[in-house]
DRENPAMI-405010 format. One record per residue (C-alpha): residue in three letters; y, z, x. Coordinates in steps of 0.001 Angstrom, whole numbers, plus 500000, padded with zeros to 6 digits. Last residue first. Example, Ala and Ser with C-alpha at 12.3 -4.5 7.8 and 13.67 -1.06 7.14 Angstrom:
% residues 2
SER498940507140513670/ALA495500507800512300/
***
This chain:
% residues 286
GLN515527475745507262/THR514885476597503780/TYR516412479806502017/GLU516407479724498255/GLN518626482081495962/ALA518183483609492990/HIS521102485117491297/SER521623488558489579/ASP523198490403492079/GLY522634493292494492/ARG520144491194496338/THR517615490048494207/TYR515334487104493994/ILE515744485602497587/VAL513359482900498245/HIS511764481838501274/ARG511439478767503569/GLY510564477689507049/PRO507091478780507240/ARG506559480888503958/ALA508213483588501958/PHE507467482696498350/GLY509182485999497607/ILE512049488197498317/LEU513148491377496854/ASN516264493580498179/MET516069496891496167/GLY518822498440493887/SER516393499986492023/LYS517543498561488776/ARG517414494963490614/ALA513848495559492112/GLU512784496720488484/ARG513935493527486939/ILE512537491456489576/ALA509201493168489479/LEU509274492472485287/ALA509776488800486003/THR506992488612488507/PRO507102488185492190/ALA505855485172494017/SER503823484949497110/VAL504312485707500842/ALA506184488858499839/VAL509124490625501414/LEU510381493926500222/SER513755495330501023/ALA514929499116500365/ILE511809500795500996/GLY512594504288499870/ALA508967505516499251/SER509245505108495367/ALA511027501900495815/ALA507850500454497618/LYS505521501899495131/GLN507404500466492151/VAL507842497056493736/MET504283496904494439/GLU503653497764490716/PHE505934495315489453/SER504064492575491237/ALA505059491056494446/ARG502403488531495109/SER500606489000498487/SER500754489204502243/ILE503309492064501847/LEU506116492294504481/ALA508170495473504318/PHE511480495435505688/GLY513783497253508506/GLU515970500115508998/LYS515579503748507208/PHE512348503400506268/ALA510419506117507935/GLN513366508040509174/LYS512485510706506630/GLY509329511340508188/GLN508684508821511135/GLU504858509265512208/ARG503440510522508864/VAL505944508818506585/ARG504934505433508312/ALA501353505870508254/GLY501513507127504353/ILE503649504160503289/LEU501601501757505204/LYS498340503070503620/ASP499846502690500214/LEU501101499326500917/ALA497428498201501966/ASN495952499978498813/HIS498254498122496482/ARG497028495020498082/GLY493270495784497888/VAL490793494619500445/ASP492633497061502877/GLU495017496306505931/ARG497822498371507662/VAL500459496974509887/LEU503169498702512133/ILE506272497501513930/ILE506159493684513450/GLN509318492397514980/GLY511540490692512490/TYR514746491490514000/ALA515650494381511430/ASP512541495997512271/CYS509381495061510397/TRP506713497260508425/ALA503690495421507580/ALA501249495205504755/GLY498200493265504753/HIS495606491975502520/THR492081491584503441/ALA488878489094502762/GLY489200486524505486/THR486743488519507453/ARG487651488866511298/LEU491193487551511135/GLN491887489553508008/LEU490475492578509593/PRO492632491888512445/GLN495955491591510793/SER498424491145513323/SER497753487671514031/LYS498230486748510531/LEU501930488494510466/ASN503206486850513613/LYS504887483951512158/LEU505638485645508933/ALA507880488462511140/ALA509852485817512773/GLN510638483807509803/ILE511802486984508152/ALA513893488016511056/GLU515600484589511110/ASP516664484440507722/GLY518038487927508040/PRO516824490892505851/LEU519660491888503042/PRO521629494796504293/GLN520451498137503178/ALA521343500267500113/THR519383503525499764/VAL516900503106496955/PRO517926503972493440/GLU515663506713491943/LEU512829505261489790/THR512203505870486116/ARG508532504730485732/VAL507534501557484089/VAL503815502391483012/TYR504922506171481799/ALA507212505025478898/LEU504179503048477531/SER502363506149477160/GLU499006508270478404/THR498258505923481540/GLY494648506139481551/CYS494182502495482336/LEU497258501445484010/GLY495894501493487596/CYS492367503045487838/GLY489741503923485008/THR488956506366482463/ARG490376507975479223/GLY488773510947477314/ALA491808513276478368/MET494967511222479518/ASN497353513899478096/ARG495499516663479766/ARG495556514700482583/GLN499521514504482981/GLU499497518420482448/ARG497249518914485298/LEU499294516298487770/ARG502413518680486884/ALA500605521912487665/TYR499327520295490811/CYS502716519434492067/ASP503885522853491310/GLY500934524411493156/ALA501549522358496437/ILE498640520182497640/HIS495370520680498797/MET493722517026499153/ASP490146516272499208/VAL489380512323499728/GLU485742511608498634/ILE483856508500499808/GLY481578506590498147/ASN478109506690496514/GLU475880508066499506/GLY478687510469500538/PRO481503510078502848/SER483865513408503185/ILE487351512980503902/GLY489541516361503919/ILE493169516356503759/SER495403519365504089/PHE498697520861502954/LEU500466517939501009/GLN503770519153499685/ASP505356518573502914/PRO505280514659502292/ARG507791515214499577/GLN508126514264495906/LEU504115514437495635/ILE501986513070492721/GLY505048510370492051/GLU502159507349492460/SER503781506272495681/LEU504014509706497247/SER500312510437496526/PHE499101506981497106/GLY500938506969500610/LEU499382510564501529/ALA495900509593500571/PHE496208506134501978/ASP497437507364505560/GLU494619509918505603/LEU492000507021504792/ASN493142504703507506/CYS489763502731507084/PRO487004502601504461/SER488450499442502904/ALA489173500466499177/MET487749500244495371/MET489844503474493965/VAL488675506388491858/ALA491231508562490484/HIS492188512362489933/SER489277514133490832/VAL489828518033490559/GLY489061520244493662/ASN492903520833494654/TYR493695517207494327/ILE490683514954494564/MET491236510961495416/ALA487762509111495179/VAL487480506343497133/PRO484860503840495889/VAL483707501233498851/GLU484569497857499777/GLU483337496800503328/ALA484809493377504626/VAL482335490543505702/LEU481422489440509450/ASP479063486601509335/ARG475778485735511107/SER473890482505511081/GLY471086480350509874/THR471391476630510166/ASP471389474085507050/GLU471520470475508795/VAL473286467573509877/GLY476912468573508464/GLY477210471325505834/CYS475501474544505041/VAL475866477600506842/ASN473208479989505969/VAL474262483793506024/ARG472686486962507680/VAL475243490009507260/GLU477440491644509509/SER479791494648508357/VAL483639495496508661/PRO485444498655507600/PRO483268500926509368/PRO481726503713507770/ALA483852507033507500/HIS483411509784510092/ASP483774513498508557/VAL487375515050508386/VAL487338518595507494/ASP490972520050506985/ALA490827523686505351/GLU492921525069507984/LYS494962522742510557/ASN493555521602513665/SER492156518265511995/SER495482517361511146/PRO497852517595508107/MET501500516375509006/GLN504129517597511104/MET507448516181510801/
***
């Protein structure tokens, strides 16, 4: 599948700022207070613009923004298919970064109708959602896949930390990884926001693999499994989601309705299976 690139029309991509900065700090403790330098994660406003109209501003790490644009558009239901995104332009400015997308007319018409209902409201996430019915969207069932094996989950967990370079340098970012059926980490995306990291992973996999992006394997996230994370995963067709922290009750209900395998509290030697096509939670311990 061919996705927008700098060789296609109306695609102007400027250089975004680096995702890590160096700052002077004082390290306290021990014999003396010493001056030193530290690496910190950047967090910048990123405006999602569709056909010239700003839709949302997200606080995000300024890296992998093309992946972010596509993943966000798919996971939020703005696009139904990746080929409905024609071009992406990334323009850093003094106050943040604009991600300008040209999308199909029918997608934009639906977005305009939604924005008309949201008139006068601002914010991100659930802020500005026009009705309670839209909060928990009706999702198409995911294609059923086997539950990830215990050994595969533990293998992925073992290698997750070393696969997150931004987290290793700054200690301030979340990671979302795509893992194969054996637990080998295939791809990782990072961001200061857990939702953003998952969106970036979705966008990156779809750009690379198209319809085969989530055919086999599971997603591993370095955060809790909120219902938004389950919705985003299900929207992309991810059938198995593994989180290092707890899910919420709503996330479990949404995962069960979509037919998703949901696993939480994934730690070395232990994880809890919350949904696997039935209503019973199960704990795995080595």
